[in-house]
DOLODO-610647 format. One record per residue (C-alpha): x, y, z; residue in one letter. Coordinates in steps of 0.5 Angstrom, whole numbers, padded with zeros to 4 digits. Example, Ala and Ser with C-alpha at 12.3 -4.5 7.8 and 13.67 -1.06 7.14 Angstrom:
! DOLODO-610647
0025|-0009|0016|a .
0027|-0002|0014|s .
END
This chain:
! DOLODO-610647
-0365|-0138|-0178|m .
-0369|-0135|-0172|p .
-0364|-0132|-0166|a .
-0363|-0137|-0160|g .
-0363|-0136|-0153|l .
-0355|-0138|-0153|l .
-0350|-0136|-0157|a .
-0348|-0141|-0162|e .
-0343|-0142|-0167|g .
-0346|-0141|-0174|r .
-0344|-0143|-0181|q .
-0340|-0138|-0184|g .
-0337|-0135|-0177|d .
-0330|-0136|-0178|n .
-0327|-0131|-0173|s .
-0329|-0131|-0165|p .
-0333|-0125|-0162|p .
-0329|-0119|-0160|l .
-0329|-0115|-0153|s .
-0331|-0108|-0153|v .
-0324|-0106|-0151|g .
-0321|-0110|-0157|e .
-0326|-0107|-0162|l .
-0324|-0100|-0159|a .
-0317|-0101|-0160|q .
-0318|-0104|-0167|a .
-0322|-0098|-0169|v .
-0316|-0094|-0166|k .
-0311|-0097|-0169|r .
-0314|-0096|-0176|t .
-0315|-0089|-0175|v .
-0308|-0087|-0172|e .
-0305|-0091|-0178|d .
-0310|-0088|-0184|r .
-0309|-0081|-0181|f .
-0303|-0081|-0178|g .
-0302|-0074|-0180|r .
-0307|-0069|-0182|i .
-0308|-0061|-0183|r .
-0315|-0059|-0182|v .
-0318|-0052|-0183|r .
-0324|-0050|-0178|g .
-0327|-0045|-0173|e .
-0326|-0046|-0166|i .
-0332|-0047|-0162|s .
-0332|-0048|-0154|g .
-0325|-0047|-0153|w .
-0323|-0049|-0145|k .
-0317|-0049|-0142|r .
-0317|-0055|-0136|h .
-0313|-0053|-0130|s .
-0308|-0059|-0132|s .
-0306|-0054|-0137|g .
-0309|-0058|-0143|h .
-0314|-0055|-0148|c .
-0320|-0058|-0151|y .
-0325|-0055|-0156|f .
-0329|-0057|-0162|t .
-0327|-0055|-0170|l .
-0333|-0054|-0174|k .
-0335|-0052|-0181|d .
-0342|-0051|-0185|d .
-0343|-0058|-0185|s .
-0339|-0062|-0179|a .
-0335|-0062|-0173|c .
-0330|-0066|-0170|i .
-0327|-0065|-0163|d .
-0320|-0063|-0162|a .
-0315|-0063|-0156|v .
-0308|-0060|-0155|i .
-0304|-0063|-0149|w .
-0300|-0058|-0144|r .
-0294|-0058|-0148|g .
-0296|-0056|-0154|q .
-0301|-0051|-0152|a .
-0295|-0047|-0149|g .
-0292|-0046|-0156|n .
-0298|-0043|-0159|l .
-0296|-0036|-0163|a .
-0303|-0033|-0161|f .
-0308|-0034|-0156|r .
-0314|-0038|-0159|p .
-0321|-0036|-0158|e .
-0328|-0038|-0160|d .
-0329|-0036|-0167|g .
-0322|-0036|-0170|a .
-0321|-0040|-0177|e .
-0315|-0044|-0176|v .
-0311|-0049|-0179|i .
-0309|-0055|-0174|a .
-0304|-0060|-0175|t .
-0304|-0066|-0172|g .
-0306|-0074|-0172|k .
-0313|-0077|-0171|m .
-0314|-0081|-0166|t .
-0320|-0084|-0162|t .
-0322|-0084|-0154|y .
-0325|-0091|-0153|p .
-0328|-0089|-0146|g .
-0333|-0085|-0150|r .
-0333|-0088|-0157|s .
-0331|-0082|-0160|k .
-0326|-0080|-0165|y .
-0322|-0073|-0164|q .
-0316|-0069|-0167|v .
-0309|-0069|-0163|v .
-0307|-0062|-0164|v .
-0299|-0061|-0165|e .
-0299|-0054|-0168|r .
-0305|-0049|-0170|m .
-0304|-0043|-0174|e .
-0310|-0037|-0176|l .
-0312|-0039|-0183|a .
-0309|-0033|-0187|g .
-0309|-0026|-0186|e .
-0317|-0026|-0187|g .
-0318|-0030|-0181|a .
-0313|-0026|-0177|l .
-0316|-0019|-0178|m .
-0323|-0022|-0177|a .
-0320|-0025|-0170|l .
-0317|-0018|-0169|l .
-0323|-0014|-0170|e .
-0327|-0019|-0166|r .
-0322|-0017|-0160|r .
-0322|-0010|-0161|r .
-0330|-0009|-0161|k .
-0330|-0013|-0154|a .
-0325|-0009|-0151|l .
-0328|-0003|-0154|a .
-0335|-0005|-0151|a .
-0331|-0005|-0144|e .
-0329|0002|-0145|g .
-0322|0001|-0145|l .
-0321|0005|-0151|f .
-0326|0011|-0149|d .
-0323|0018|-0150|a .
-0325|0020|-0144|q .
-0319|0016|-0141|r .
-0314|0019|-0145|k .
-0309|0023|-0140|r .
-0305|0029|-0142|p .
-0297|0028|-0143|l .
-0292|0031|-0138|p .
-0289|0037|-0142|f .
-0282|0036|-0139|l .
-0281|0029|-0136|p .
-0275|0028|-0132|p .
-0275|0021|-0133|l .
-0278|0017|-0139|i .
-0279|0009|-0138|g .
-0278|0005|-0145|v .
-0281|-0002|-0146|v .
-0277|-0005|-0152|t .
-0272|-0010|-0155|s .
-0266|-0008|-0152|p .
-0263|-0010|-0159|t .
-0264|-0007|-0165|g .
-0265|0000|-0168|a .
-0271|0002|-0164|v .
-0268|0004|-0157|i .
-0262|0007|-0161|r .
-0267|0012|-0165|d .
-0270|0014|-0159|i .
-0264|0015|-0155|l .
-0261|0019|-0160|h .
-0267|0023|-0161|r .
-0268|0025|-0154|l .
-0261|0027|-0154|e .
-0262|0032|-0160|d .
-0268|0035|-0157|r .
-0268|0035|-0150|c .
-0263|0030|-0146|p .
-0267|0026|-0141|t .
-0266|0021|-0136|r .
-0269|0014|-0139|v .
-0270|0007|-0136|i .
-0270|0001|-0141|v .
-0274|-0005|-0139|w .
-0272|-0010|-0145|p .
-0277|-0015|-0147|v .
-0278|-0019|-0153|p .
-0282|-0016|-0158|v .
-0285|-0022|-0162|q .
-0285|-0030|-0162|g .
-0287|-0034|-0156|e .
-0288|-0031|-0149|g .
-0287|-0024|-0152|a .
-0294|-0021|-0150|a .
-0294|-0024|-0143|a .
-0287|-0020|-0142|k .
-0289|-0014|-0145|v .
-0295|-0014|-0140|a .
-0291|-0015|-0134|a .
-0286|-0010|-0136|a .
-0291|-0005|-0137|i .
-0294|-0006|-0130|r .
-0287|-0007|-0127|g .
-0285|0000|-0129|m .
-0290|0003|-0124|a .
-0287|-0001|-0118|g .
-0280|0001|-0119|l .
-0277|0005|-0113|a .
-0276|0011|-0118|e .
-0283|0011|-0122|v .
-0282|0014|-0129|p .
-0286|0020|-0131|d .
-0288|0018|-0138|l .
-0288|0011|-0141|l .
-0286|0009|-0149|i .
-0288|0002|-0151|v .
-0284|0001|-0158|a .
-0283|-0004|-0163|r .
-0280|-0003|-0171|g .
-0284|-0005|-0177|g .
-0287|-0012|-0179|g .
-0292|-0016|-0181|s .
-0298|-0017|-0178|i .
-0296|-0023|-0175|e .
-0289|-0020|-0172|d .
-0294|-0014|-0169|l .
-0299|-0019|-0166|w .
-0296|-0019|-0159|a .
-0299|-0012|-0158|f .
-0306|-0014|-0160|n .
-0306|-0019|-0155|e .
-0311|-0018|-0149|e .
-0306|-0018|-0143|e .
-0302|-0013|-0146|v .
-0308|-0008|-0148|v .
-0311|-0009|-0141|r .
-0304|-0007|-0138|a .
-0303|-0001|-0142|v .
-0311|0001|-0140|a .
-0309|0000|-0133|e .
-0302|0003|-0133|s .
-0302|0009|-0128|p .
-0297|0012|-0132|i .
-0298|0016|-0139|p .
-0297|0011|-0144|v .
-0294|0013|-0152|i .
-0296|0007|-0156|s .
-0290|0007|-0162|a .
-0291|0000|-0165|v .
-0289|-0001|-0172|g .
-0289|0004|-0178|h .
-0294|0010|-0179|e .
-0299|0005|-0183|t .
-0299|0000|-0178|d .
-0304|-0001|-0172|t .
-0305|-0005|-0166|t .
-0310|-0005|-0161|l .
-0305|-0002|-0156|i .
-0305|0004|-0160|d .
-0313|0005|-0158|h .
-0312|0004|-0151|a .
-0305|0009|-0150|a .
-0306|0015|-0148|d .
-0302|0018|-0155|l .
-0300|0014|-0161|r .
-0294|0016|-0165|a .
-0293|0014|-0172|p .
-0286|0011|-0171|t .
-0281|0010|-0165|p .
-0277|0016|-0167|t .
-0283|0021|-0167|a .
-0285|0018|-0160|a .
-0279|0021|-0157|a .
-0281|0027|-0161|e .
-0288|0027|-0158|l .
-0285|0026|-0151|a .
-0280|0032|-0150|v .
-0280|0039|-0153|p .
-0274|0042|-0157|v .
-0269|0045|-0151|r .
-0266|0050|-0156|a .
-0273|0052|-0158|e .
-0275|0053|-0150|l .
-0268|0057|-0149|l .
-0270|0061|-0155|g .
-0277|0062|-0153|f .
-0275|0064|-0146|l .
-0270|0069|-0149|d .
-0276|0072|-0153|e .
-0280|0073|-0147|l .
-0274|0076|-0143|n .
-0274|0081|-0149|a .
-0281|0082|-0149|r .
-0281|0084|-0141|s .
-0276|0088|-0142|r .
-0279|0092|-0148|r .
-0286|0092|-0144|c .
-0282|0095|-0138|l .
-0278|0100|-0142|t .
-0285|0102|-0146|r .
-0289|0103|-0139|r .
-0283|0107|-0136|a .
-0283|0111|-0142|g .
-0290|0112|-0142|d .
-0290|0114|-0134|a .
-0285|0119|-0135|r .
-0288|0122|-0141|e .
-0295|0123|-0137|r .
-0291|0126|-0131|l .
-0288|0131|-0135|t .
-0295|0133|-0138|l .
-0298|0133|-0131|t .
-0292|0137|-0128|t .
-0292|0142|-0134|s .
-0299|0144|-0132|r .
-0298|0145|-0125|w .
-0299|0152|-0123|p .
-0293|0156|-0120|a .
-0290|0155|-0113|a .
-0291|0162|-0111|d .
-0298|0162|-0113|h .
-0300|0156|-0110|l .
-0296|0158|-0103|l .
-0297|0165|-0103|g .
-0303|0166|-0099|p .
-0301|0161|-0094|k .
-0295|0165|-0093|r .
-0299|0171|-0092|q .
-0303|0168|-0087|k .
-0297|0165|-0083|l .
-0294|0172|-0083|d .
-0301|0174|-0080|e .
-0301|0168|-0075|v .
-0294|0170|-0073|g .
-0295|0177|-0071|e .
-0301|0176|-0067|r .
-0298|0170|-0063|l .
-0294|0174|-0058|p .
-0300|0178|-0057|r .
-0304|0173|-0056|g .
-0299|0169|-0051|l .
-0298|0175|-0047|a .
-0306|0176|-0046|a .
-0307|0169|-0044|r .
-0301|0170|-0039|a .
-0304|0176|-0035|h .
-0311|0173|-0035|k .
-0307|0166|-0032|a .
-0304|0170|-0027|e .
-0310|0174|-0025|a .
-0314|0168|-0024|v .
-0308|0165|-0019|m .
-0308|0171|-0015|n .
-0315|0170|-0014|l .
-0315|0163|-0012|t .
-0308|0164|-0008|a .
-0312|0169|-0003|a .
-0317|0163|-0001|r .
-0311|0158|0000|l .
-0310|0159|0008|r .
-0307|0154|0012|p .
-0312|0154|0018|d .
-0318|0153|0013|l .
-0314|0146|0011|l .
-0312|0145|0018|r .
-0320|0145|0020|q .
-0322|0141|0015|k .
-0317|0135|0016|l .
-0319|0135|0023|d .
-0326|0134|0021|r .
-0324|0128|0017|l .
-0320|0125|0022|s .
-0325|0125|0027|d .
-0330|0122|0023|k .
-0325|0117|0021|l .
-0324|0115|0029|d .
-0331|0115|0030|a .
-0332|0109|0024|a .
-0326|0105|0027|a .
-0330|0105|0034|r .
-0336|0102|0031|m .
-0333|0097|0027|l .
-0332|0092|0032|p .
-0340|0094|0034|i .
-0343|0092|0027|v .
-0338|0086|0026|h .
-0343|0081|0024|p .
-0340|0076|0028|d .
-0341|0080|0034|r .
-0348|0078|0036|p .
-0346|0070|0036|l .
-0343|0070|0043|g .
-0350|0072|0046|r .
-0354|0066|0042|g .
-0354|0068|0035|f .
-0352|0064|0029|v .
-0350|0067|0022|r .
-0352|0062|0017|v .
-0347|0062|0010|t .
-0348|0057|0004|a .
-0343|0052|0004|a .
-0341|0052|-0003|a .
-0339|0060|-0004|d .
-0339|0063|0004|g .
-0344|0068|0002|r .
-0349|0070|0008|t .
-0356|0068|0008|l .
-0362|0072|0011|t .
-0368|0068|0007|r .
-0370|0061|0008|s .
-0372|0061|0001|a .
-0364|0062|0000|d .
-0362|0057|0005|a .
-0367|0052|0002|l .
-0364|0053|-0005|a .
-0356|0053|-0003|a .
-0357|0046|0001|g .
-0351|0045|0004|s .
-0350|0050|0010|l .
-0345|0053|0015|r .
-0347|0055|0022|l .
-0343|0060|0025|h .
-0343|0060|0033|f .
-0339|0064|0037|g .
-0334|0058|0039|d .
-0334|0055|0032|g .
-0338|0052|0026|e .
-0343|0047|0024|v .
-0345|0044|0018|a .
-0352|0043|0017|a .
-0357|0041|0011|q .
-0363|0045|0009|a .
-0370|0042|0008|g .
-0377|0042|0009|e .
-0380|0040|0016|g .
-0386|0042|0021|p .
-0386|0048|0024|p .
-0383|0049|0031|p .
-0389|0050|0036|p .
-0388|0057|0038|p .
-0385|0059|0045|p .
-0390|0059|0051|a .
-0391|0066|0054|a .
-0390|0067|0061|k .
-0397|0069|0064|v .
-0397|0074|0069|e .
-0401|0072|0076|r .
-0406|0077|0073|s .
-0407|0073|0067|g .
-0405|0078|0062|r .
-0399|0076|0057|r .
-0393|0081|0058|p .
-0391|0086|0053|y .
-0386|0084|0049|v .
-0382|0089|0045|a .
-0380|0088|0038|p .
-0372|0086|0037|q .
-0368|0090|0033|p .
-0364|0087|0027|n .
-0357|0088|0029|l .
-0355|0088|0022|f .
-0358|0094|0020|d .
END
């Protein structure tokens, strides 16, 4: 029967029509009843942690995929940090999301799908961190030879911390700061990373840091493979020794640390030298230095003896000098007497010329010259002509007397000295003054004017 325009009941329709919501709820109940508890194995894809703390991702295999969600309460209980590509086994229940007509798995617990999946995740993480350069050999720093203070990040209980402290005490007693942390289980990685970073913020910063844990399975050591711990070790300003597990155990912080120790006890041995060996080495150096000094003193004494044995006798060396000294000693009195007689003759000749009247005449002549010069001083003083209308021009800056117009223009500021005082003036170019009119005699001829002498000559 063809469909009509309006919905009508038909033969065989024994149930009323369901709404979309009713159908969605019916499917939801059916799925949850049928798959109330499931475990599904798959590969994580599209992992995303929402700001609310809930985690959304997809589980997939070669033929299908299914959406999954982990609520915030269960996300904090995960023993590892999920990432894309990890193969896991998720435990939870199936449900549907009516708002989008899709089904999904609500995960309550999630573990890696066997040791192979764990190793694959570890290898991917190692390659990613190595690509960032966190494992480069150029980043490795040398350890201090004898650190005064050592920091240890490990569990406060157990044999590890006791072994480290005992070994340090045996080899070389050193101050130790222990930062207690859980080394496995939920939240261990975050606390280990916080401890490594916190060591650098202490009031007394350790000179060396040891991150230690005893042996165990790869699951037990997984906290030291977490990215946040590896980055904390790589970013630590303190040199780090990694001592996690036994000799055959390897974690990612072994690659990021400055030095890897096979065991926690070996880390203590690498951290400090043996005190007894140091003292013995110092004693050996002291003995060697003494032997060297003794040998050098003996060699110097032997060379001195050999050299002095080849020297000539003292009389052979000093004999000619003694003879010459005797000759000079004999000539000295005669030479002194002759020099004295010659000086006496010169003195007698000079004494005849030293007459008082000659000296007195010379003093009188010099005294007359001095009196004449004193009488001339008032006459030749430069300010004497100022009373007769002359002016003396000086530079205002340094007071020197100016005798040329070019010097006056260069000085600028001037002082004009008159007979009764001084006047400030400024030098500058101007029109030349008209020449003074000469008096003309009645005969029509100009009178003869004698040249004015220079009063300063």
